[in-house]
C-alpha positions as CSV (number, residue, x, y, z in Angstrom):
1,M,-29.5,-15.6,-14.7
2,L,-30.2,-17.6,-11.3
3,V,-27.2,-18.9,-11.6
4,A,-25.1,-15.6,-12.2
5,V,-27.3,-14.2,-8.6
6,S,-26.2,-17.1,-6.8
7,A,-22.7,-17.1,-7.8
8,V,-22.1,-13.4,-6.9
9,G,-24.0,-13.9,-3.7
10,R,-21.8,-16.6,-2.4
11,V,-18.5,-14.3,-3.4
12,A,-20.1,-11.6,-1.5
13,W,-20.9,-13.9,1.6
14,R,-17.0,-15.5,1.5
15,G,-16.0,-12.0,1.5
16,R,-17.8,-10.8,4.7
17,R,-16.8,-14.1,6.3
18,R,-13.5,-13.5,5.9
19,E,-13.4,-9.6,6.8
20,G,-14.4,-10.6,10.1
21,G,-11.6,-13.0,11.1
22,G,-9.3,-10.3,12.4
23,G,-6.5,-9.4,10.8
24,S,-6.7,-10.5,7.2
25,A,-5.4,-8.3,4.6
26,L,-9.2,-6.5,3.9
27,T,-9.2,-5.2,7.6
28,A,-5.6,-4.3,7.5
29,G,-6.2,-0.7,6.4
30,V,-7.8,0.2,9.7
31,A,-5.4,1.9,12.0
32,G,-4.5,-0.1,14.9
33,Q,-5.4,-3.5,13.1
34,P,-2.9,-6.4,13.2
35,G,-0.6,-5.8,10.3
36,T,-0.3,-2.4,9.7
37,A,3.0,-1.9,11.8
38,D,4.8,-4.4,10.5
39,Q,3.8,-3.2,7.1
40,E,5.4,0.0,8.1
41,A,8.0,-1.6,9.2
42,R,8.8,-3.5,5.8
43,L,8.0,-0.4,4.1
44,R,10.6,1.2,5.5
45,E,13.4,-1.5,5.3
46,L,12.8,-1.6,1.3
47,L,13.5,2.1,1.1
48,R,16.7,2.0,2.9
49,T,18.0,-1.0,1.3
50,G,16.0,-1.8,-1.8
51,P,17.1,-1.8,-5.3
52,T,16.7,1.6,-7.7
53,D,15.7,1.7,-11.1
54,R,18.2,3.6,-13.8
55,R,16.3,6.7,-12.9
56,G,16.9,6.6,-8.7
57,Y,13.4,5.4,-8.2
58,V,12.5,2.8,-5.2
59,R,9.8,1.0,-6.7
60,V,7.1,-0.7,-4.6
61,H,4.0,-2.1,-5.5
62,P,1.0,-1.1,-3.6
63,E,-1.1,-4.4,-3.2
64,D,2.3,-5.8,-1.2
65,Y,0.9,-3.0,1.7
66,P,-2.9,-3.3,1.7
67,G,-3.1,-1.6,4.9
68,L,-1.0,1.6,4.0
69,T,-2.4,4.3,2.1
70,Q,-0.3,6.2,-0.4
71,Q,-0.3,9.2,1.6
72,R,1.3,7.1,4.5
73,A,3.6,5.7,2.2
74,A,4.4,9.0,1.5
75,R,5.3,10.0,5.1
76,I,7.0,6.8,5.8
77,A,9.3,8.3,2.9
78,W,9.5,11.7,4.2
79,E,10.7,10.4,7.1
80,T,13.3,8.3,5.7
81,G,14.5,11.0,4.0
82,L,13.0,10.5,0.5
83,R,10.4,11.9,-1.7
84,A,7.2,9.9,-2.9
85,E,6.6,10.3,-6.9
86,A,3.1,11.5,-7.4
87,F,3.0,11.6,-11.6
88,G,3.3,8.7,-14.0
89,N,3.4,6.1,-11.4
90,R,1.6,3.0,-13.9
91,G,0.1,1.1,-10.4
92,S,3.6,1.5,-8.4
93,W,4.6,3.9,-5.8
94,R,8.2,5.6,-6.7
95,F,10.2,7.3,-3.8
96,A,13.7,9.1,-4.4
97,E,15.3,12.0,-3.1
98,T,14.3,14.4,-5.6
99,V,11.0,13.9,-7.6
100,V,9.3,15.5,-10.4
101,E,5.8,16.1,-8.6
102,E,5.3,14.9,-4.5
103,V,2.6,13.5,-3.0
104,P,2.2,15.1,0.1
105,H,2.1,13.3,3.0
106,E,1.0,15.4,5.8
107,P,-2.3,14.4,7.4
């Protein structure tokens, strides 16, 4: 039991130390933090040029954009002429010109 408690403590300590490092992936979700603008630019580029699946969706993996919320990604997609799908995503974000149920993109 002592080993388990010390392992949890070490993991928590390492996570805290990593958060204090500045522009890490863990702190990139806060607006104005380094990396957020870069992630938005990469998402815009992917939405403009990314491949579509057989149903016409551009699939995006949210773990590639830890600084963006789904609502922010929906807003970026709306700005590029696409809509964000809110239904049946199975762990990914889907964007297309027409969707079944749209993610609200207004703040």
